[in-house]
C-alpha positions in Angstrom: 126.2 14.7 -177.1 124.6 13.9 -173.7 121.5 15.8 -172.8 122.5 18.3 -170.0 119.1 17.9 -168.3 119.7 14.2 -168.0 123.2 14.5 -166.6 122.3 17.2 -164.2 119.0 16.2 -162.6 116.9 19.0 -161.2 118.1 19.7 -157.7 114.8 20.7 -156.3 113.0 17.6 -157.6 115.7 15.3 -156.2 115.8 17.2 -152.9 112.0 16.8 -152.5 112.1 13.1 -153.3 114.9 12.5 -150.8 113.2 14.5 -148.1 109.9 12.6 -148.6 111.7 9.3 -148.2 113.5 10.3 -145.1 110.2 11.7 -143.6 108.4 8.5 -144.4 111.1 6.4 -142.8 111.6 8.5 -139.7 108.2 10.3 -139.2 110.0 13.7 -139.2 108.0 16.6 -140.6 109.6 17.6 -144.0 110.1 21.1 -142.7 112.5 19.7 -140.1 114.7 18.1 -142.8 117.1 20.9 -143.9 120.0 20.3 -146.2 122.5 20.9 -143.4 120.7 18.5 -141.0 123.2 15.9 -139.8 121.7 12.4 -139.8 123.1 11.4 -136.4 123.7 14.6 -134.5 120.5 16.4 -135.6 118.1 13.7 -136.6 119.1 10.8 -134.5 119.2 8.4 -137.5 121.5 5.5 -136.6 123.3 3.2 -138.9 120.4 0.7 -139.0 117.8 3.2 -140.0 120.2 4.8 -142.4 120.5 1.5 -144.3 116.8 1.5 -144.7 116.8 5.1 -145.9 119.5 4.5 -148.5 117.7 1.4 -149.8 114.4 3.3 -150.0 116.0 6.3 -151.7 117.6 4.0 -154.3 114.2 2.3 -155.0 112.4 5.6 -155.1 114.7 6.9 -157.9 115.2 3.5 -159.5 119.0 3.8 -159.3 121.1 1.0 -160.8 123.9 1.1 -158.3 124.0 1.2 -154.5 124.4 4.6 -152.9 127.5 5.3 -150.9 127.3 4.9 -147.2 129.2 8.1 -146.5 126.6 11.0 -146.7 126.3 12.6 -143.3 123.7 15.3 -144.0 120.5 15.6 -146.1 122.3 17.8 -148.6 125.1 15.3 -149.0 122.6 12.5 -149.7 120.8 14.7 -152.3 124.2 15.3 -154.0 124.9 11.6 -154.0 121.5 10.9 -155.6 122.1 13.6 -158.3 125.4 12.0 -159.1 123.9 8.5 -159.3 121.1 9.8 -161.6 123.6 11.5 -163.8 125.7 8.3 -164.0 122.7 6.3 -164.9 121.7 8.8 -167.6 125.2 8.8 -169.0 125.3 5.0 -169.2 121.9 4.9 -170.9 120.1 3.2 -168.0 116.4 3.8 -168.2 115.2 6.5 -165.9 112.0 6.2 -163.9 109.7 9.2 -164.1 109.1 10.7 -160.7 105.7 9.7 -159.4 103.7 12.8 -158.3 100.5 11.3 -157.1 99.5 14.3 -155.1 100.5 17.2 -157.4 97.0 17.6 -158.9 95.7 19.8 -156.1 96.7 20.8 -152.6 94.1 18.6 -150.9 95.3 15.5 -152.6 98.9 16.5 -151.9 98.2 17.0 -148.2 96.5 13.6 -148.0 99.4 11.8 -149.8 102.0 13.6 -147.7 100.2 12.7 -144.5 99.8 9.1 -145.6 103.5 8.9 -146.4 104.5 10.0 -142.9 101.9 7.8 -141.1 102.5 4.6 -143.1 106.2 4.9 -144.1 105.3 4.3 -147.7 107.1 6.1 -150.5 105.1 8.4 -152.8 105.2 6.0 -155.8 103.8 3.2 -153.6 100.6 5.2 -152.8 98.1 4.5 -155.5 95.2 7.0 -155.0 92.7 4.3 -155.8 94.2 1.5 -153.7 92.0 0.1 -151.0 93.2 1.6 -147.7 93.0 -1.7 -145.7 93.4 -4.5 -148.2 96.1 -2.9 -150.3 97.8 -0.3 -148.2 97.3 -1.8 -144.7 95.9 1.4 -143.3 93.7 0.5 -140.4 91.2 2.7 -138.5 93.9 3.9 -136.0 96.4 4.9 -138.7 93.6 6.5 -140.7 92.7 8.7 -137.8 96.3 10.0 -137.8 96.3 10.5 -141.6 93.1 12.5 -141.4 94.3 14.6 -138.5 97.6 15.5 -140.2 96.0 16.2 -143.6 93.4 18.4 -141.9 96.1 20.4 -140.1 98.2 20.7 -143.3 95.1 22.2 -145.1 94.2 24.4 -142.1 90.6 23.2 -142.2 88.2 24.4 -139.5 84.7 23.3 -138.7 83.4 19.8 -137.8 85.5 16.9 -138.8 84.4 15.3 -142.0 82.5 12.0 -142.1 85.0 9.6 -143.5 83.2 6.3 -142.9 82.9 5.6 -146.6 86.4 6.7 -147.6 88.1 3.5 -148.6 90.8 5.0 -150.8 93.1 8.1 -150.7 91.2 9.6 -153.5 87.9 9.2 -151.6 89.6 10.6 -148.5 90.8 13.7 -150.5 87.3 14.2 -151.9 85.8 14.1 -148.4 88.3 16.7 -147.1 87.7 18.8 -150.3 84.0 18.8 -149.6 84.6 19.8 -146.0 86.8 22.6 -147.1 84.3 23.8 -149.7 81.5 23.7 -147.1 83.5 25.8 -144.7 84.3 28.3 -147.4 80.7 28.6 -148.6 79.5 29.1 -145.1 82.1 31.9 -144.5 81.2 33.5 -147.8 77.5 33.4 -147.0 78.0 34.9 -143.6 80.0 37.8 -145.1 77.3 38.4 -147.7 74.6 38.5 -145.1 76.1 40.6 -142.5 79.7 41.5 -143.3 82.9 39.9 -142.4 83.1 38.6 -138.9 79.3 38.7 -138.3 78.9 34.9 -138.2 82.0 32.7 -138.5 81.9 28.9 -138.9 82.0 27.0 -135.6 85.6 26.0 -135.0 86.4 22.3 -134.7 86.0 21.3 -131.1 89.1 20.6 -129.2 88.8 17.0 -127.8 89.6 18.4 -124.4 87.1 21.2 -124.3 83.6 21.0 -122.9 81.8 18.4 -125.1 78.5 18.6 -126.6 76.1 16.5 -124.6 72.8 14.7 -125.1 69.8 16.1 -123.3 70.5 13.7 -120.4 74.1 15.0 -120.1 75.8 12.0 -121.7 79.4 12.8 -122.9 79.4 11.1 -126.3 83.2 11.2 -126.7 85.3 8.0 -126.8 89.1 7.4 -126.3 89.5 8.0 -130.0 88.9 11.7 -129.5 92.2 12.1 -127.6 94.6 10.3 -129.8 95.4 13.2 -132.2 94.9 16.3 -130.0 97.7 18.6 -131.1 99.2 21.2 -128.9 102.6 22.8 -128.3 102.4 21.4 -124.8 102.9 17.7 -125.2 100.9 17.0 -122.0 97.8 19.0 -123.1 96.1 15.8 -124.3 96.8 14.1 -120.9 94.9 16.8 -119.1 92.0 16.6 -121.6 91.8 12.9 -121.2 92.0 13.1 -117.4 88.8 15.1 -117.2 87.0 12.6 -119.5 88.4 9.6 -117.4 87.3 11.1 -114.1 83.7 11.6 -115.4 83.6 8.0 -116.6 84.9 6.7 -113.3 82.4 8.9 -111.4 79.6 7.2 -113.3 81.2 3.8 -112.5 81.6 3.1 -116.2 85.4 2.8 -116.3 86.5 0.3 -113.8 89.8 -0.7 -115.2 92.9 -1.6 -113.2 91.2 -2.3 -109.8 93.7 -4.3 -107.7 93.1 -7.9 -106.6 93.4 -8.8 -102.9 93.3 -12.6 -103.4 94.2 -15.3 -105.8 92.3 -15.1 -109.1 90.2 -18.3 -109.3 86.5 -18.7 -110.0 86.0 -16.0 -107.4 88.3 -13.1 -106.5 88.4 -10.3 -104.0 88.9 -6.9 -105.6 89.5 -3.6 -104.0 86.9 -1.1 -105.4 88.9 2.1 -105.5 85.8 4.1 -106.3 84.0 3.0 -103.2 87.0 2.4 -101.0 86.2 -1.2 -100.0 86.9 -4.8 -100.9 84.3 -6.8 -102.8 84.2 -10.5 -103.8 83.2 -11.2 -107.4 82.5 -14.1 -109.6 85.5 -13.9 -111.8 84.9 -14.1 -115.6 87.8 -11.8 -116.7 90.7 -14.2 -116.2 92.7 -15.9 -118.9 93.7 -18.6 -116.4 91.8 -21.1 -118.6 93.1 -24.3 -116.9 93.5 -23.0 -113.4 97.2 -23.5 -113.3 98.0 -20.1 -111.7 96.7 -21.5 -108.4 98.0 -25.1 -108.8 100.1 -26.1 -105.7 102.8 -27.7 -107.9 103.2 -24.6 -110.0 103.5 -22.3 -107.0 105.9 -24.7 -105.3 108.1 -24.8 -108.4 108.2 -20.9 -108.5 109.2 -20.7 -104.8 111.9 -23.4 -104.9 113.6 -22.0 -108.0 113.5 -18.5 -106.6 115.3 -19.7 -103.5 117.9 -21.5 -105.6 118.5 -18.9 -108.4 117.4 -15.6 -106.7 114.6 -13.2 -107.4 115.9 -12.4 -110.9 119.0 -11.9 -113.0 120.4 -8.7 -114.5 121.3 -9.5 -118.1 119.9 -10.4 -121.4 119.9 -14.0 -122.7 123.2 -13.3 -124.3 124.9 -11.6 -121.4 124.5 -13.3 -118.1 120.7 -13.9 -118.4 120.5 -17.6 -119.3 120.4 -20.5 -116.9 119.5 -24.2 -117.3 115.8 -23.6 -116.5 115.5 -21.3 -119.6 117.1 -23.9 -121.7 114.8 -26.6 -120.3 111.7 -24.4 -120.7 112.5 -23.9 -124.4 113.0 -27.7 -124.8 109.7 -28.5 -123.1 107.7 -25.9 -125.1 109.1 -27.2 -128.4 108.2 -30.7 -127.4 104.7 -29.6 -126.2 104.1 -27.8 -129.5 105.7 -30.7 -131.4 108.2 -28.4 -133.2 112.0 -28.7 -133.5 113.0 -25.5 -131.6 111.8 -22.7 -129.4 112.9 -19.2 -128.4 111.5 -17.5 -125.2 111.0 -13.7 -125.1 110.3 -11.5 -122.1 106.6 -11.2 -123.1 104.1 -12.3 -125.7 103.9 -8.7 -126.9 107.7 -8.6 -127.4 107.6 -11.9 -129.1 105.4 -10.5 -131.9 107.5 -7.3 -132.1 110.7 -9.2 -132.2 109.8 -12.0 -134.6 108.0 -9.9 -137.1 110.6 -7.0 -137.2 113.5 -9.5 -137.4 112.0 -11.5 -140.4 110.1 -8.9 -142.3 111.7 -5.8 -143.8 110.7 -2.8 -145.8 110.8 -4.6 -149.1 108.7 -7.5 -147.8 104.9 -7.8 -147.4 103.1 -8.6 -144.2 99.5 -9.9 -144.7 97.3 -9.7 -141.6 93.8 -10.3 -140.5 91.8 -7.1 -139.7 91.2 -8.2 -136.1 94.7 -9.3 -135.2 96.1 -8.4 -131.8 97.7 -5.0 -131.4 101.1 -6.6 -130.8 101.0 -7.8 -134.4 100.0 -4.4 -135.7 102.9 -2.8 -133.8 105.3 -5.5 -135.1 104.3 -4.6 -138.6 104.9 -0.9 -138.0 108.3 -1.6 -136.4 109.3 -3.7 -139.4 108.5 -1.0 -141.9 107.1 -3.6 -144.3 104.3 -3.2 -146.7 101.2 -4.2 -144.7 98.1 -5.5 -146.3 94.9 -6.2 -144.3 92.4 -8.8 -145.3 88.8 -8.8 -144.1 88.3 -10.9 -141.0 88.6 -14.6 -141.7 87.7 -13.8 -145.4 89.8 -16.3 -147.4 88.6 -14.9 -150.7 89.9 -11.5 -149.7 93.2 -13.1 -148.5 93.6 -14.8 -151.8 93.0 -11.6 -153.7 95.7 -9.8 -151.7 98.2 -12.7 -152.1 97.6 -12.8 -155.8 98.2 -9.1 -156.3 101.3 -9.2 -154.0 102.7 -12.2 -155.9 102.2 -10.4 -159.2 104.2 -7.4 -157.9 107.0 -9.9 -157.2 108.9 -7.9 -154.6 110.3 -9.4 -151.4 108.8 -12.2 -149.3 105.4 -12.5 -147.8 104.4 -13.5 -144.2 100.7 -14.2 -143.3 100.1 -13.5 -139.6 96.8 -14.3 -137.8 95.5 -14.9 -134.3 94.6 -18.5 -133.7 91.8 -17.4 -131.4 90.9 -13.7 -131.8 91.1 -12.2 -128.4 88.0 -10.0 -128.4 85.8 -12.2 -130.6 86.6 -15.8 -129.5 86.4 -17.2 -133.0 89.2 -19.3 -134.6 91.2 -18.5 -137.8 90.5 -20.5 -140.9 93.9 -22.2 -140.7 93.4 -24.9 -143.3 92.7 -22.3 -146.0 95.4 -20.0 -144.8 98.0 -22.8 -145.1 96.6 -23.8 -148.5 96.8 -20.3 -149.9 100.3 -19.7 -148.4 101.6 -22.8 -150.3 99.9 -21.7 -153.5 101.3 -18.1 -153.3 104.7 -19.0 -151.8 104.1 -17.2 -148.5 105.1 -18.1 -144.9 102.6 -18.4 -142.0 102.8 -17.4 -138.4 99.9 -18.1 -136.0 99.6 -16.3 -132.7 98.4 -19.0 -130.2 98.1 -16.6 -127.2 94.5 -17.7 -126.5 94.8 -21.2 -128.2 97.6 -22.7 -126.2 96.0 -24.9 -123.5 92.6 -24.5 -125.0 92.5 -25.9 -128.6 93.6 -29.3 -129.7 93.2 -32.7 -128.1 96.3 -32.1 -125.9 95.7 -28.3 -125.7 98.8 -27.5 -127.8 97.0 -25.0 -130.0 95.5 -24.1 -133.4 97.7 -26.3 -135.6 96.8 -29.4 -133.5 93.1 -28.4 -133.5 93.1 -28.6 -137.3 95.5 -31.5 -137.7 98.1 -29.3 -139.3 101.1 -29.8 -137.0 104.3 -29.0 -139.0 102.3 -27.2 -141.7 102.5 -23.8 -139.9 105.9 -22.1 -140.2 105.9 -20.3 -136.9 103.6 -20.8 -133.8 103.8 -17.9 -131.4 102.4 -17.8 -127.9 102.3 -16.1 -124.5 102.9 -17.7 -121.1 100.7 -15.2 -119.2 97.4 -17.0 -119.9 96.9 -20.7 -119.7 100.6 -21.4 -118.8 100.2 -19.2 -115.7 103.5 -17.2 -115.9 105.1 -14.4 -117.9 106.9 -14.3 -121.2 106.3 -15.2 -124.8 107.7 -17.8 -127.2 108.0 -18.8 -130.9 108.5 -22.4 -132.1 109.6 -23.4 -135.6 112.5 -24.8 -137.5 115.9 -24.7 -135.9 117.6 -22.3 -138.3 114.7 -19.8 -138.1 114.7 -19.8 -134.3 118.5 -19.3 -134.2 118.1 -16.4 -136.6 115.5 -14.8 -134.3 117.9 -15.1 -131.4 120.4 -12.9 -133.1 118.1 -10.5 -134.9 115.1 -9.9 -132.6 115.9 -6.7 -130.7 113.3 -7.5 -128.1 115.2 -10.7 -127.2 118.8 -9.5 -127.7 118.5 -6.2 -125.8 116.0 -7.2 -123.1 116.3 -9.1 -119.8 114.8 -12.5 -119.7 112.1 -13.9 -117.4 113.2 -14.8 -113.9 114.3 -18.4 -113.1 111.3 -18.8 -110.7 108.9 -18.0 -113.5 110.6 -20.4 -115.9 110.3 -23.2 -113.3 106.6 -22.4 -112.8 106.1 -22.6 -116.6 107.8 -26.0 -116.8 105.6 -27.2 -113.9 102.5 -25.9 -115.7 103.3 -27.9 -118.8 103.7 -31.0 -116.5 100.2 -30.4 -115.1 98.7 -30.0 -118.6 100.2 -33.3 -119.7 99.4 -35.2 -116.5 95.8 -33.9 -116.0 94.0 -33.8 -119.3 90.7 -33.7 -117.4 91.3 -30.0 -116.9 90.9 -29.4 -120.6 87.8 -31.6 -120.7 86.3 -29.7 -117.8 87.0 -26.3 -119.5 85.1 -27.3 -122.6 82.2 -28.6 -120.6 82.0 -25.2 -118.9 82.3 -23.4 -122.2 79.5 -25.4 -123.7 77.2 -24.8 -120.7 77.6 -21.1 -120.4 77.6 -20.6 -124.2 74.3 -22.5 -124.5 72.7 -20.5 -121.7 73.7 -17.1 -123.2 72.5 -18.1 -126.7 69.2 -19.3 -125.3 68.7 -16.0 -123.6 69.2 -14.2 -126.9 72.7 -12.8 -126.7 74.9 -12.2 -129.8 78.1 -14.3 -129.3 79.3 -13.9 -132.9 81.1 -17.0 -134.0 82.9 -17.9 -130.7 84.5 -21.3 -130.7 86.8 -20.9 -127.7 86.9 -20.0 -124.0 86.2 -16.3 -124.9 82.5 -15.5 -125.1 81.8 -12.0 -126.5 78.4 -10.5 -125.6 78.2 -8.1 -128.5 76.3 -4.9 -127.8 77.6 -2.3 -130.3 76.8 1.0 -128.6 79.6 2.0 -126.3 77.4 3.7 -123.7 75.0 0.7 -123.4 78.0 -1.7 -123.2 79.5 0.3 -120.3 76.2 0.6 -118.6 75.7 -3.2 -118.8 79.2 -3.7 -117.5 78.3 -1.6 -114.5 75.0 -3.5 -113.9 76.9 -6.8 -114.1 79.5 -5.6 -111.5 76.7 -4.3 -109.2 75.4 -7.9 -109.1 78.7 -9.3 -108.1 80.3 -10.5 -111.4 83.4 -9.2 -113.0 84.1 -9.4 -116.7 85.8 -7.1 -119.2 83.9 -4.2 -120.8 85.6 -3.7 -124.1 85.4 -0.4 -125.9 87.6 1.5 -128.4 90.5 0.9 -128.9 90.0 -2.7 -127.9 87.4 -2.9 -130.6 86.3 -0.4 -133.3 83.7 2.2 -132.5 80.3 0.7 -132.7 81.4 -2.8 -131.8 81.5 -2.5 -128.0 81.0 -5.7 -126.0 81.4 -7.6 -122.8 84.2 -10.2 -122.9 83.5 -13.2 -120.8 86.4 -15.7 -120.1 85.5 -19.2 -119.0 87.9 -21.4 -117.0 87.9 -25.0 -115.8 87.6 -23.7 -112.2 84.1 -22.4 -112.7 81.5 -24.7 -110.9 78.1 -25.5 -112.3 76.6 -23.1 -109.7 79.0 -20.4 -110.9 77.8 -20.8 -114.5 74.1 -20.8 -113.5 74.5 -17.6 -111.4 76.6 -15.9 -114.2 73.9 -16.6 -116.8 71.2 -15.2 -114.5 73.3 -12.1 -113.8 74.0 -11.4 -117.5 70.3 -11.7 -118.3 69.1 -9.5 -115.5 71.7 -6.8 -116.3 70.9 -6.9 -120.0 67.2 -6.4 -119.3 67.9 -3.6 -116.9 70.0 -1.7 -119.5 67.8 -2.5 -122.6 70.3 -4.9 -124.2 67.7 -7.6 -124.0 63.9 -6.9 -123.9 62.0 -7.1 -120.7 59.7 -10.2 -120.7 
């Protein structure tokens, strides 16, 4: 006789498991997922997302057969899972025990539930002792969201807990538990001393409320304080941030988005919106590394093609948005990068979104460097894949992650790294990445956004720089930097590129770059190939300024590119030095959170071939004087 418990699985347990999976895949709160909720009409779950939900539910319950595609509501899916479990039990198929990682206590449960929603992992994938970055791919931005949601679920008040040392979900739960206990003890002590309500704990400060300030009035908040402000009014956080932004602008510390009134060469005229006047600056914030944005041949090509083909077109590449210039651009990029085929996207950001989400799925693993560009991070989120983060350029950590992933034996693996890291200027350890990828049967994609036109004898990028042409599966780049246009691209084998054309949503469902831009990009490649002295001049300029800054005592980390980071650390001091640099007539980027983690603020200096020896001498003098004024360097 068949055990009735096995043939009729507990409805509540199955319901909870199904709801957890749907919540993780869609980011809905579990309270919103009622049995009668219709997947399309109520929840907006289309057929593509539904396929992912069904697959994840099947994996969660270890079902032997595929689930039917028919369930239209949450309740119908629960019934389908119960029927499948009963069928498996009746056939003698082994049943997987439901993983209940968070049932030990409400704090752990809140942490696990928040982690599921913010990471799209299923409950059985969340080992409480797994490293948050290396094994679960939870970076500092996602961790902020996990903590905020778990704190809200628990109803905690008081100051936010210090989570700097929490590297696992268990440690995170312990930190929140300690915070909760401290609040309760404080409240109990207050009641014992003077009765209930005499002295209540200080409530957690709303990020938009009047901040605590240092004696000199410094507002110590950063942009991180506004990312998880919760309010029934969706726009409440925008008002909170607006006040913070205005105060930073009043102090001339935030100077982002000021409009150019000239070409952007070694010098540029910028309209200072805070002072209401135009000012000329030495320009060290441009990614125009080879000066092609101002090359007469490039500009003429843009103008001529625009006259011939019009300002733009009105369709995607598949529907009226392709002309011969787009085809020629892809051919020239493939030849320049010495790969068989190329696909051009509307932008470099969309190239990462499209390529990663097309190739990597929820059952695959994406292995990424901790300091990769945000477009790679967002591509990983969009794919729904298991994401694992290795310590920056730490090949031993990469091997550890690949080894564990290979042992798990589920899905494929893609290693993605920047060729040149955009806020640090150092270069990935490509030879070791390629070696480890071969050893552990993984694929490799390198983002050459800041490498194209900079690294390699011909300027074709990271693979050429290391003599590894053909050893990297996919090379991705953007045309908005050295190539002086707009758009992104991926080069690789013909069949891979063709697959991307049909499965990259950011390609299929987006308009393409205008013909004039494509013509300018082709002309830019012509100039790179015809004038190699531009690349030589760039590297002469890099060496000159880098040497002067190192001699002065600045920390440039391990920069090996046209990006020279002046590392300061403290956000306030970095912004004050940026202000002092601008006051002296030089413009470079002041990078704070979220461009870099808190405590890693810096100035980002971009060198181009257009800078003259006099520009470099004056720039070095300005950086030293501004650093001494602000205490970044000691006064002699």
